[in-house]
N, C-alpha and C positions, 0 to 999 in steps of 0.2 A: 166743484162748481167752477166754471170759467166765466169770466166777465171781460167783455171787450167794448171799446168805445171807437166809433167811427166819426170822424169830422170831415165834412165835405162842404166847401164853399162853392156856390153855384152862381150863375149869372142871374141878376135880379129879374130879368124877364121870364126866367124859367121857374121861379119860386112857386107861383100859384098852381101851375100844372103839376109840379112835384108834390105839393100838398094834397092835391086831389088824388094822385096816384098812390100816395102813402095811405090815404083813407081806404082805398081799395085793398091794399095789403093788410091793413088791420082788420077789415071786414072778413077777409078770407081766413086770417089766423083765428079770429073770434069764432067763425063757423067751424073750423077744423078742431079747435081746442087741443093743440099738441101739448103733451105732457112735458114738463121739464124745461120749458122755454119761457123766458121773460124778455120782452122786447119793447123798447120805447123810442120814439123819434121826437126831437125837439128842434125848434128854430130859435137861434140866438137873436139878441136884440138888434144885431146889424141887419137883420132881415134877409141875409144871404147865406148864412152858415147853418147847416143842419148837423145835429149831433144825434147819433143813434147809440143806444146802449143795448147790448145783447148779453143775456145771462143764460147759460146752459147748465143743466145738472151734469154731474160727473158721468162720463161714459156715453153721453148723448151726442149723436151727430147732429149738426145744425140742420133743422128741417126747412129753413127759409128758402134755400135754393130750389126746393121742390115745388114751390108755389109759383104759378105763372104770373101772378100779380107782382110778386117780388122780383122776378126776372124783368118784367116791364119797368118797374121802379128803378132797378139798377141801370138798365139801358138809358132811361131818361136822365138819371144822375150823370152818367158818363157823357151824354150829349150836352148837358148844361153846366158841366164843371168849369169853374173859373180858376181853380188850383187843384193840384193833385190831392186825392183823399188821404187822410191820415188815419191809420188803424193802429190802435194800441191795446195791449192787454192791460187790465187794471187789477190791482190787488186791493181787496176790501180790508180796510183797517178797522172800520166800525160801521155799523148800519143799524138804524132803528126802523124795522119793517119795510125797508127798501130792497135789500138783497138778502 
C-alpha cells in the first residue's frame, strides 16, 4: 500500500469553484468504482488549504489521472494556487479503520 498527502493553498476567491469541481471528481470515482483506490479531500480551517489523501493498493497505478474530471480539478488548482503544492509520502504507524 502507498499513501500520499497533497497540501495545496489556494486563493480564497477560488475555493468555492474548487469545491464544486472536487464534487464532480468524487461523483466520477463513485460511478467508476476503481478497485484499490482510496481518496479523500479536505479543507483546513483556514478556508484556503486543501489536503488530499491518496491510498493505492500495492502494484496499482494511480487511476485518477485517467478521469477528465480530475484533470479539470488539477488545472483549476494550478490556476488558483497561492503557494506551491506540497506532496509527501506518508508511513502509517497505526490506523483504526482509516487505512
